[in-house]
N, C-alpha and C positions, 0 to 999 in steps of 0.2 A: 434430434439434430443438434440441440444445445449441448447435450452430454458429449456427443462425438466431437463437436467443435472445441469444447473445453479440453477434452482429452488430447486432441491433436495440438492445440495451441500451447498447453502448459506441460505436457509430458513428452510429446514427440518432437516438437519444434518450438522451444520456448523463446526463440528470437523474434517470432512473429508478433506477440503482444508488445514488445519493446519498440519494434518498427511502427506498429499501428499507433502507439502512443506518440512517437515523434512526428508521424505523418499528420495525425489529427490532433495536434497539440491543443488548439483552442477548444474543440469539442471535449477532449479529455479533461481539460481544466474545469470546464463548466460541469461536467458529470462528476468529477472528483469532488467538487465543492457543492454538490447536490443542488445545482441551479442557484446557489447562494441564498437559498431560502432560510437556512439556519442563521446566517448572519443577519438577514433582514428581520427574522423573528426576534433574535436577540436584541437588535438595535431598536426596532419599533415597538413590539409588544412588551418584552421583558424590560427594556430600558424605560419605556413610557410608564409601565406599572411601577418601576422603582422610583422614577421622578415624581409620580403622583403620590406614592406612599410617603416619600420623603417630605413633600410639600404638606400633606395632611398631617404628618407627624409634627413638623415644625410649627405650622400655624394652628392646627386643630388641637393636638395633644399638648405641646409645650405652651403655645400662646393662649388658647382658650381654656382648656381644662386645667392645666397646671398653673398658668398665669392668673386667670381670672377666678376660676372656681376654687381651687385649692389654696393658692397663695393669697388670692383676693379676699376670701372669707377669713383667712388667718389675719390679714392686715386689718380687716374690718373689726374683728373681735379685739385685736390689740388696740385699735383706736378707741372703741367703746370702753375698754377697760381703763385707758388713760383718762378719758373724760369722766367716767364714773368714779375713778379713784379720787378725784378732787373732792367729791362729797363724803368720802370715807375718812373722817378726821379722827374717830375714836372717842370723841367727846359726846356724852349722853345728851347734854343740853342741845347740841346741834341736831341730833336725831329727833328729839322732842319737838323742836321748832319746825323741822321738816314735816312731821306728822300733823302738827297744828295747821300749817299752811295748806297741806293736802286736804285736811278735813274742811277748812274754810273754802277751798276751791270747790270741793264736792257740794257743799251746802249752797254756795252761790250758783252752782250749775243746776242742781236739782230743784231748789225751792221755786224758781219761776216755772218750771215744768209742772210741779205739783199744784201750784196756784192756778195755772191755766187749765189743768185737767178737771178742776172742781167747778 
């Protein structure tokens, strides 16, 4: 029945589909646009996924990973290097004094522990 109807409508009397389209314009528009499901899917699911991905990219990747982990660790290393650079004078007597102070600190730290252990 479907093949015969299509043969008659499109080969024998092609004016019938055009008249049906004009007569049932609202139904034809809904069917032509596939019940508007493609537009809804594009707007809701694909658009929502794009907005979610964009938000995660901006806040997660750019803000957290790039901003805090990558650039934050680089800034931290730069800050530590600026602080430690102050102690790097190139004078041997400064390094010797630093070692003596460190040794004195270790002695004052461990001598009471050794005395209490005995």
